[in-house]
BAFI-3210 file (N, C-alpha, C; in Angstrom, 3 decimals, decimal comma, padded with zeros to 6 digits):
// residues 114
n [1|2|3|4|5|6|7|8|9|10|11|12|13|14|15|16|17|18|19|20|21|22|23|24|25|26|27|28|29|30|31|32|33|34|35|36|37|38|39|40|41|42|43|44|45|46|47|48|49|50|51|52|53|54|55|56|57|58|59|60|61|62|63|64|65|66|67|68|69|70|71|72|73|74|75|76|77|78|79|80|81|82|83|84|85|86|87|88|89|90|91|92|93|94|95|96|97|98|99|100|101|102|103|104|105|106|107|108|109|110|111|112|113|114]
n.u [-011,368|-010,621|-007,947|-007,545|-008,629|-006,879|-004,525|-005,232|-005,571|-002,941|-001,596|-002,830|-002,005|000,791|000,964|-000,009|002,039|004,153|003,300|003,374|006,112|006,963|006,969|008,638|008,346|008,768|006,284|005,058|006,864|006,603|003,926|004,157|005,782|004,008|002,025|003,476|004,093|001,563|001,135|003,016|001,934|-000,493|000,432|001,818|-000,279|-001,583|000,277|000,345|-001,652|-002,609|-001,140|-002,117|-004,826|-005,260|-006,559|-005,734|-005,555|-004,652|-002,016|-001,020|-001,419|000,379|002,792|002,606|002,698|005,290|006,716|005,882|006,965|009,677|010,004|009,535|011,761|013,824|013,111|013,360|016,073|017,213|016,438|017,855|020,475|020,487|020,210|022,584|024,437|023,870|024,603|027,311|028,143|027,629|029,015|031,291|034,676|036,278|037,465|037,645|040,261|039,018|037,211|034,847|032,709|034,066|032,945|032,684|032,009|032,749|032,282|029,670|029,479|029,815|028,284|025,780|026,338|024,943]
n.v [-005,986|-003,304|-002,551|000,257|000,997|-000,372|001,015|003,573|002,969|002,244|004,680|006,353|005,068|005,382|008,151|008,360|007,038|008,799|011,038|009,972|009,676|012,250|013,004|011,054|008,251|005,392|003,991|005,213|004,559|001,787|001,550|002,725|000,858|-001,323|-000,236|000,165|-002,465|-003,416|-001,914|-003,056|-005,656|-005,005|-003,894|-006,088|-007,837|-006,367|-006,299|-008,952|-009,541|-008,933|-006,232|-005,272|-004,954|-002,721|000,474|003,690|005,497|003,976|003,442|006,055|006,392|004,511|005,745|007,969|006,634|005,566|007,989|008,918|006,931|007,303|009,761|009,015|007,381|009,260|010,764|008,842|008,287|010,762|010,787|008,550|009,460|011,573|010,222|008,732|010,818|011,838|009,626|009,570|012,003|011,427|009,025|009,023|008,610|009,625|009,106|006,311|004,956|004,688|006,703|006,482|006,995|006,306|004,465|004,024|002,175|003,474|006,125|006,500|007,355|010,031|013,278|014,632|017,582|020,687]
n.w [005,117|003,053|000,670|000,675|003,162|004,840|004,332|005,280|007,987|008,626|008,128|010,045|012,376|012,226|012,485|015,092|016,469|015,969|017,436|020,014|020,340|020,702|023,356|024,961|027,082|029,207|029,082|026,878|024,854|024,829|024,036|021,522|020,244|020,140|018,477|016,104|015,515|014,875|012,574|010,886|010,632|009,359|006,937|005,908|005,419|003,487|001,308|000,717|-001,026|-004,473|-006,158|-008,484|-008,463|-006,994|-006,249|-007,660|-005,552|-003,440|-004,138|-003,901|-001,180|-000,185|-000,842|000,869|003,303|003,230|003,311|005,836|007,492|006,998|008,217|010,877|011,221|011,181|013,435|015,489|015,218|015,976|018,654|019,604|019,225|021,036|023,503|023,428|023,555|026,125|027,643|027,064|028,185|030,831|031,380|029,914|028,868|027,016|023,685|021,409|019,267|016,840|016,861|018,224|021,099|024,295|026,889|030,406|033,398|035,683|035,256|035,924|038,475|038,446|038,447|036,328|034,737|033,858]
ca.u [-010,869|-010,118|-006,588|-007,604|-008,843|-005,624|-003,585|-005,678|-005,253|-001,486|-001,248|-003,277|-001,144|002,103|000,811|-000,122|003,387|004,924|002,881|003,884|007,556|007,253|007,274|008,855|008,432|008,726|004,940|004,826|007,691|005,977|002,729|004,644|006,230|002,811|001,393|004,274|003,920|000,275|001,332|003,723|000,960|-001,435|001,101|002,106|-001,541|-001,842|001,150|000,138|-002,547|-002,073|-001,197|-002,789|-006,218|-005,322|-007,007|-004,614|-005,479|-003,860|-000,618|-000,691|-001,346|001,640|003,853|002,485|003,163|006,764|007,177|005,655|007,929|011,007|009,997|009,716|013,153|014,626|012,753|013,961|017,523|017,560|016,304|018,978|021,667|020,378|020,516|024,029|025,136|023,715|025,437|028,705|028,385|027,551|029,944|032,344|036,079|037,012|037,131|038,528|041,017|038,082|036,382|033,623|032,819|034,476|032,155|033,090|031,074|033,193|031,702|028,324|029,544|029,851|026,996|025,596|026,299|024,389]
ca.v [-004,628|-003,004|-001,992|001,672|001,042|-000,806|002,141|004,616|002,499|002,333|006,102|006,850|004,474|006,030|009,476|008,164|006,722|010,039|011,871|009,352|009,888|013,648|013,041|009,634|007,678|003,941|003,570|005,701|003,762|000,464|001,707|002,985|-000,438|-002,096|000,397|-000,116|-003,894|-003,529|-001,355|-004,086|-006,698|-004,444|-003,767|-007,438|-008,337|-005,593|-006,702|-010,367|-009,589|-008,432|-004,778|-004,944|-004,606|-001,535|001,771|004,650|006,124|003,093|003,709|007,344|006,173|003,802|006,769|008,745|005,763|005,568|009,291|008,947|006,037|007,924|010,770|008,301|006,926|010,424|011,094|007,826|008,498|011,911|010,351|007,662|010,296|012,315|009,288|008,446|012,000|011,873|008,557|009,981|013,018|010,815|007,926|009,063|008,728|010,050|008,433|005,239|005,332|004,726|007,895|006,180|007,326|005,221|004,567|003,150|002,135|004,406|007,435|006,578|008,010|011,471|013,953|015,298|019,018|021,415]
ca.w [005,073|001,716|000,677|001,065|004,611|005,478|004,232|006,213|009,344|008,796|008,232|011,352|013,403|012,133|013,090|016,547|016,966|015,918|018,572|021,243|020,439|021,034|024,794|025,250|028,427|029,009|028,668|025,519|023,944|024,737|023,209|020,172|019,725|019,826|017,317|014,908|015,224|014,184|011,234|010,114|010,308|008,379|005,643|005,408|004,875|002,272|000,204|000,421|-002,175|-005,743|-006,286|-009,755|-008,179|-006,155|-006,753|-007,630|-004,228|-002,583|-004,478|-003,292|000,273|000,080|-000,855|002,115|004,392|003,152|003,796|007,285|008,139|006,949|009,273|012,145|011,273|011,574|014,813|016,352|015,147|016,820|020,046|019,920|019,341|022,292|024,594|023,356|024,065|027,581|028,202|026,940|029,209|032,150|031,602|028,904|029,259|025,832|022,436|020,957|018,070|015,716|016,998|018,975|022,521|025,183|028,109|031,501|034,519|036,704|034,968|036,458|039,790|038,258|038,271|035,044|034,941|032,705]
c.u [-010,266|-008,680|-006,557|-007,772|-007,590|-004,600|-003,946|-005,352|-003,762|-001,053|-001,630|-002,392|000,242|002,044|000,691|001,246|004,252|004,587|003,395|005,366|007,928|007,561|007,457|008,935|008,423|007,355|004,652|005,629|007,116|004,739|003,107|005,092|005,041|002,117|002,156|004,230|002,612|000,376|002,017|002,756|-000,016|-000,809|001,463|000,855|-001,854|-001,011|001,031|-000,785|-001,854|-002,229|-001,865|-004,213|-006,364|-005,801|-005,792|-004,461|-004,643|-002,373|-000,158|-000,549|-000,056|002,802|003,805|002,981|004,686|007,330|007,026|006,645|009,327|011,103|010,172|011,155|014,054|014,375|013,399|015,481|017,970|017,470|017,452|020,266|021,658|020,737|022,005|024,842|025,046|024,580|026,908|029,049|028,482|028,678|031,127|033,727|036,925|036,547|038,121|039,301|040,117|037,150|035,074|033,806|033,215|033,770|032,699|032,034|031,473|032,598|030,320|028,299|029,567|028,441|026,964|025,444|025,787|025,161]
c.v [-004,406|-002,502|-000,525|001,802|000,611|000,332|003,261|004,236|002,615|003,781|006,671|006,320|005,116|007,420|009,387|007,865|007,969|010,938|011,304|009,635|011,341|013,825|011,609|009,333|006,164|003,450|003,995|004,901|002,363|000,525|001,944|001,687|-001,304|-001,547|000,051|-001,597|-004,133|-002,990|-002,388|-005,188|-006,230|-004,379|-005,127|-008,059|-007,642|-006,099|-008,180|-010,535|-009,035|-006,927|-004,351|-004,470|-003,310|-000,322|002,708|005,365|005,287|003,315|005,043|007,197|005,455|004,801|007,621|007,930|005,721|006,873|009,384|008,091|006,642|009,045|010,159|007,847|008,079|010,769|010,112|007,983|009,662|011,551|009,457|008,460|011,100|011,430|008,954|009,616|012,111|010,810|008,951|011,051|012,393|009,816|007,954|009,265|009,205|009,265|007,307|005,735|005,429|005,931|007,673|006,598|006,098|005,431|003,599|003,191|003,124|005,793|007,591|007,208|009,519|012,021|014,608|016,790|019,679|022,688]
c.w [003,674|001,791|001,112|002,580|005,366|005,461|005,195|007,652|009,608|008,952|009,585|012,476|013,397|012,738|014,604|017,154|016,997|017,109|019,893|021,437|020,744|022,513|025,268|026,744|028,209|028,526|027,228|024,507|023,764|023,853|021,745|019,506|019,323|018,578|016,044|014,538|014,476|012,754|010,347|009,699|009,239|006,997|005,059|004,794|003,555|001,098|-000,129|-000,786|-003,413|-005,828|-007,588|-009,524|-007,378|-006,933|-006,759|-006,285|-003,264|-002,865|-003,869|-001,773|000,649|000,080|000,412|003,306|004,393|003,681|005,309|008,043|008,101|007,978|010,648|012,319|011,728|013,033|015,796|016,366|016,004|018,302|020,477|020,079|020,644|023,476|024,605|023,904|025,578|028,237|028,153|027,974|030,592|032,391|030,635|029,479|028,084|024,623|022,145|019,731|016,840|015,781|017,720|020,428|023,328|026,510|029,149|032,589|035,601|036,495|035,544|037,839|039,670|038,109|036,902|035,319|033,680|032,458]
res [m|t|p|q|e|r|c|e|a|a|e|n|s|i|n|a|a|r|k|l|l|l|s|p|s|p|a|a|l|e|e|c|l|q|i|l|s|q|v|i|e|t|l|e|t|l|v|a|g|s|s|r|d|w|d|p|l|v|h|a|a|i|r|r|i|r|f|g|v|s|g|l|r|v|q|i|g|h|g|a|n|l|i|s|g|w|m|q|l|r|m|g|e|g|y|t|r|a|g|s|p|e|l|t|d|q|g|s|n|r|l|l|e|a]
***
């Protein structure tokens, strides 16, 4: 597989992961994890060679991959914040002195109200 083909495969996989994260479910998250693991393997194989031989298109593709991954990072961060907020609503007892939410198991008996 050429460096260009590896980059295209990584870009396509990152886009697939992004689409899976739009409607997360346990199965979608598991599939996303597998896809991102494959992306890591592809990129590790790519960087194992010499970048001197790369076509300028490969360098451009690497920049697109970095941009795509940063978008995934933001998307995952928003999802994590949403889950934390739900947990705080469901099990929150206030805040610690450091400003972090304080969660207790007793809060799990409360109903989540909208």
